[in-house]
N, C-alpha and C positions, 0 to 999 in steps of 0.2 A: 673317694668317690672316683669312678671310672670315667674316662673321657671316652667316647665313641667317635668313630669316623661318619661323612656323611652318608657311607655306603649303610654303614651299621645301623645309622638310625631311622632308615627307610626300611630295612628289615624288619626292625621294631615296631615300626608303623604298621606294616604290611601283617606281621603275626598278630598283633593287638586287634585288628579290624578282624582276622579270622578267628582268633580264640575268644575276643568277645561278643562275636555276631552281631558287631557294626557295620555301618557303613563308614567309607572315609569322609563323607560329609557330618557324618557324627560325631566322628574322632574331631573334624576342624572346629566342629560347635562347641566340643568341650574345651579345646585349645583355647579358643577365642574368649569365650566365656570366662575362664578363668584370668585372662589380661585384664578382661573389662572389670572383674571385681576387683582386681589389684589398683587399677585407674580409678576405680569410684571408691575404695577406700583412702587413698591419698587426696584426692581433690574435694570428695565430699560433697559433690554439687556446685564447685565453682562454675563462675559464668563467663569462665576465657573461651577464647576462639579455639577451637581444636578441629587441627588440621590433619586429615587422614590419607597417605599417600600410598597408594595400592597397586603394587605388580600386576601380572595377568597369570600369573601362577599360585601355588597354593600358599605362600606368604601373603601375597596379595588376598587370598581368599578369607585369610587371618584377619587380616585388615578391615574385611567389610563386614565380618561377624562382629568385629569391636566397635566398628563405627554404627551397626545397627542396635545393639545394645545401649550403648551411648546416646542415640537419639531416643530409644523408647524413655529414657530415664531422664528425659529434659534437658541433655547438654546441648552445647551449640557446635552442631557438625558439620564439617566440610569433607566428603570424599572426593579424591583424585584418583581417577585411574591412569598409570603409567602405561602407555600404550606402545610399548617397544617393538612386539611383534604382533604376526596375527595369530599364533596359536595362544590358546587358552586351557588352563585346565579345568577339567569337569567340574572340580568342586568350586573354581573362582567363579563359573557360570553360573551353578545353583544359587551362590551366595549373592552375586549381581544381580538377578532376579529377585531374590529375597529383599534385597535393599530397595530396587526399585517399588515393590507390594508396599513397603512400609513408607517410604516417601512420596512415591507419586512421580518419582524423576530419576532418572539415570544419573550416577556420580558423574562428575565432570572428566571429559577425557581429555588428557596431555597427548597430543602429538606430535608437538614440536615447542622449540624454545620460545616461540610466541605465544603459550599457551600458559606458559607459567604464571602462577597466581602471586600477587603480591605477599611477602612474607616478612612478620615483625617481630623483633626479640619478646614482645609480647605473647605471641601464640604458642601454643603448645602441640606439636607436631609429632606422629606417629609414623614411624617410618617402616612400612609392611612390603617395600617393593622388592626386594631378593632375598631369599633363605638360604638355607645351606647348600642348596645344588649350584649356586653358582660358581662357574669355572674357566670364564672368559671376560677379557673387558669388556666395560661397559661400550654400546653407542653413543657417538660424541656428545648427542644432544641429552642423553640422560645422565652420562657423566656431568653435563653442565647444571643437570638440574640438583644433582647432589652438591655440588659447589654452591648453588643457590640456596637451597637448602644450608648448608654449614655457613652461608656467609649471613643468613639472616640471626644468627646467635639466638633463636630461639631454645627452648628447653624441646629435646628430641629423644623419644624414646623408642627404641628400637626393638621389634618383633623377632625374636629369637638370636636373629645374629646383625648387627649393622648393614646395610645394604653397600655391596660392593667387595665385601671383606669375604675372600676365600679360607674354606675350613680346612681343607686337606692339602694344601699347596700353597706355596707363596703367593700373595697379591700381587698383581702386577704392577697397578698403577694406585699408590696410597692416595694420592689428591682426590680418587675418584670412590672413595669410603665414606659414607656417613659418618661423623662425628657425635657421636650418642652421649647424652648424657646419663643417661639409665637403660640398660638393655635387661629385657625378661625373655630367658633360653627357656626353651622347652627339654624338660627331662634331662639334659648332662649340658654341663658347660662345654665349652669348644676350645681345642688348643691354642688358636690365635689370641684368646681373650687375655693369656698370660705371657705372652712373647714380646720383647723389648719393641721391636717394630710396631706390634697393631693393637697392642693391650690398651694404648690411649685412648681408641676409638670405641670402647666398649663403655667407659664412664663406670656407674655405680651397676653391679650385677646383682640379679636376682634368679636364680633356677627353678623353674616351678615343675611340679610332679603332674605331667597329664595322664596319668594312668597307664603308660606302655607296658607290653606284657612282662610280668615280674620274673618270670622264669630266665625269658630270655636275656634280660639285662643281668640277672645274676650269673647265669651259664655262659654268656659270650666273652671271651677272654679279650684284655686289652692291656696292649703296653703302655698305655698311657693313664697314669692315677695322680689326680689332684688330693693333696694332702691338707685335710681339715682338723679339725679336734677328734671327730670321731675315727678317723684312720689313726691318728697317733696314740689314742688311748690302745688299740689293739698292738701296739710296739712296746707298749711300757713294760719291762720287767720288775715287779712288786718285789720289795724286801723283805727277808723273812726274820724273824724276831732272835733266832740264835745264830745269826750271821756274823762275821770279824772284819777287821779291817781288810785282812786277807782276801775275803772272799772278793773285794769289789776292786782289785788289781793295784798294779803299780806302775802309773806312767812316768813316762821321761818326756820334758821337753827339753828341747835342744835349739839354743838361738842365741840371737843377741850378737852387738857388736857396739864399739863405742860410738854415743848418742842414741842408742837404738834398743836400750837393755827394757825401757817400757812395754815393749811389745812381748817379751819373755814374760815380764811382771804378770801383764792382762793374761796372756796363754795360760798361766800358772794357775792363778788365780781362779778362771773360768774352768780349769780342769777340776779342780778342788771342789768348786760348787756344784759340777756334775754329778758328783757320789763318787767319785776315783776313791778307794782305799787309801792310796799314799802316791805321792807325786814328788818328784826329785826335778832338778834343773841343772844342766850344764850350761854354762854360759863364759864368755871371756871373765877375766880376774877383775877386771873395772867394775863389772855389775855386784858384785858378791855381797856389797853391802848394802847395796839398795833392794837388792832382790831378798836377801835374807831379814831386812826389817818390814818389806811390805808384805811379805808371806811366810812368816814364821813355823807356818804348818809343813811348809817344804824342805826337804833336803835339797842341798845346793854342792854343785861340783864347779870346778874352775879350771878352764883351758892354761894352759903354761903363759899363754901370751894375755896381755892386758888389754887388748883391743879388738880381737877377732877371734874366729875358731880356727886354731893350727892343728889341735892334736886332742880328739876325743877320746880321752882318757878317762873312761868311767864305767861303770857296769851297765850293760847295754841289752841285758839279758830280761829287761822289763816286759810285762804286757804287751805295752805298745810305746812307741817313739813318734812324737809329735816335732818336727822339724820344720827348721826354715825361716821362722817368723824373726825379723831383724836381724839376719845373719850375713848379710852383705854377699857380694859374690866376687870376693878376692879370690885369686889362684889356690892360696892355701886352705880357704874356706872349700871350694869346690873340690879338691884333691881330698879334703877329710869326707866330704858328702859322699864322695865316690868309695871310699873305704868304707863308710859305715853303711852304705846300702849292699857290699859283696859280702859282708858279715850278717846282715839281719835277712832273717826268715819271715817274721810275722809281718803282718800289714802295719802300715805307717801312715801318718799324717802326714801330708807333705802343703806348705803354703809359701807363699809370698816370696822369698828368695830363691827356696827350695826350687820351687817352680820355674823361677829364673835361670836357674843352674841348669835344669833337666832341659829348657828351650836352646840354651846356650851350646849344650853339649849332650845332643842326642844321643849319643852311645851310652849314657846313664840309664837312659829309660829300659834299656835289657836287664839293666840290674834290680828295679822297682819290686818289692816283694808282692806276690799276689793280692789283689782286693786292697790293696792300699787307696788311700782316698785323697786326691788331690783336689784343692778348693781355689781355683783361680777365679779371679775377676775377668771383664771381658778383654781387657787389655791381654792380660797375661794368659786367656785361653787363646787368644788369636796366636801367640808367640807359640802355643803349642801345639794345635790343629792346623794352624795356617788360617788365611784370611775367608771370609764368606760373603757372599752377595745378599743373603737375608738368612731370616733364623732357622727356616726350617735344612735350609742348607750346613748352617751351624749345628744343627741336633743331628742331622746326617752324619756329618764331620766328628762330631764328639762320640756318636755310636761305634762308629769305626775304630777312632784312637782306644776308647774304652774295650774293644772286643780283640783288638792286635795287644795290648799291653795288659790286658787282666785287672782294670784298675775302675775305680768307681771316681766319676767325674763331679766335682760340686761347682756346677755353673752359676755364680754367684749374679745376683740381679733384682730388679724389684721382685720377681718370684724366680726365685732362687728353683733350679732346676739339678735335680741330681741323676746321674744316668749311670747306669750299667748294663753293658752289651746294650739289647734293643730296648730296655725297659726305662722308661724318664719318669720322675716323679717330680709333681711340679708343688712347690710349697707355696701354701696360702697365707700365711702368716708374715709380720713384719712391715715397714712402714718407711716412709722417705726421710725419717730423724735418722736411721740406723747407716746413712749413708754419711758415715764418720771415721775420723781416724781408730785404728783399733779395733773397728766392730768383725773384721777378718781373722786379728788375733784372738779374741774372746771364743770365737767359731771354732778355731783350732784346738783350742783348749778343751774345749767342750766334747769335740767329736774324739780326741784323745782319751778323754775320761769317760767317754761310753764304750769304748772298744775295750777300754781295761776292764770295764763292769761285764765283759762278755757281752756284748751285743754283737751279732754279725754286723760287720763293716758296714752292707747294704743299708741295714735296719738303722746302725747308728750314724750313718749320713741324713737317712730320711728323718730320724726321729731327732736328731741332734739341730738339724736345720729349723725342724717344726720351732722346738723350743728355744733356739735362740731367736726368730720371728717373735714368739710369744711373749717373749721376754721384753722384747721390744714395744711390744703393744702395750704392755703394762707400762712400761718407764714412761712411754711419751704421754699419757694419761697424767703423771706428775712433772715431768720435764719440758713439755712442748717440744715440737719439731727439731727447733732450732739449738735447744739447750741438750738435748741427747747426749750423751758420751758413752764410751763403751763399758766405764766403769759402773754407768747406770744398768747397762745390760746383765752384769754380773752380780750387782745386787737385785736384782728382781729374779734372776733364775728358779732361786727357791718358790717366788709367786708364780711362775709358770708352771712347775712342777705340781704346786696346790689346785692352779687353775684347770689343771687337765682334767681332774675327776669333780671339779665344784659343779653342783647343777646351779641351772639360772633360775633366780625367784620367780614364780608365777605371778604374771602382770595381774592386777586385781581390776576387777570389774567395777566398773561404776554402780553405783546404787540407783 
């Protein structure tokens, strides 16, 4: 799914109005009616008090459409207009009058803190104050209204975007953003919905199709992609009947040190489960018996040292090398990593201590093979690209780093983001149970396995992250969040492949 900027969505609105011979008011009516249908379907006439806070722009107009339809269907509705300016959009005013025609009274006007209504946790609040066009801090009394709504702990539904949240730049004051329980977005999700700083304000998300111009949406380029199952299906490379193990490549996993052999075991197992034809592992001698026993399908090479990597003496002409898991950062190991980089031309997958080595010794960066994949968690990313003030600055720095070194950054987080030059791919699988030791090691193995199978490294990064999260989503149904382990991800990876093309069973209708 493409993610669009506020400017692009505005252009789509205008083109839709032109090509479908609509008025902007009719398009607003369509969008508001679709939201009403969602609400009506979910609450089924329940007589709770619904309080709708409307701004004086088009988002507020959407709110008034919703309020009118709810009233027409017998719901207990109170509409409030947040009067933060003397300027009102044309479509807001039209729907303001329509609300008056239906109710014979105007919505209640809020002009200061003295006008704030009493709110309780039993209320159902609809937030239609600000939309995607907001790009400046809220006036103080409106900021306090947002805090008043949040403090109520009432169920809050945001229309298109939680009010106070900027779409195309960092939000200045996060304490002035509606903390929604549910957000219904129009046509496209928005980038801040998936960023660490702002994602928590969105709650559960539903993106509804309001019928914007199809040609515009298809042809307009976007450098932001949300990766769901439909997108992942397009990345999958089918296997042919007459293939053999050589068809699917030979991966080499290099890592491990005394006490950290388990990381290499996990990466090697995950590599195998991803579909690679063959996998070898190079580890310190202390891990030989553990790895050979744990993963009998793998070939194992050992260092001369019992405890760390000091002399990587094994065939390195494999299809791909995954490096760094559990390797430690001793001087000897850093030296061997440098030697490995100098003689390796094919893209690598570099994780964990490999990334720490790059951060500690920056001159190693010039030797990284082009289109290698680096998989940092937030702290490792900061060591690589420097500190940042907000997620938008983080993405800018990640893009700059990617372009400078021609590498793919897999920035691990709740929604892992893969960055290659100016393109970002936001993953939409995975869950909080995956915040567990070894989860990153399994990802390194999977990515190595996919590159070995001749996936382009960018595709391998995007597809691998999706499968990793999908395996976690399948596993957590069996384990729960607290008990999910990295080994569970490996065990369910095959099911993630099966799920990729599994059709959902149609819902049965009541007789």
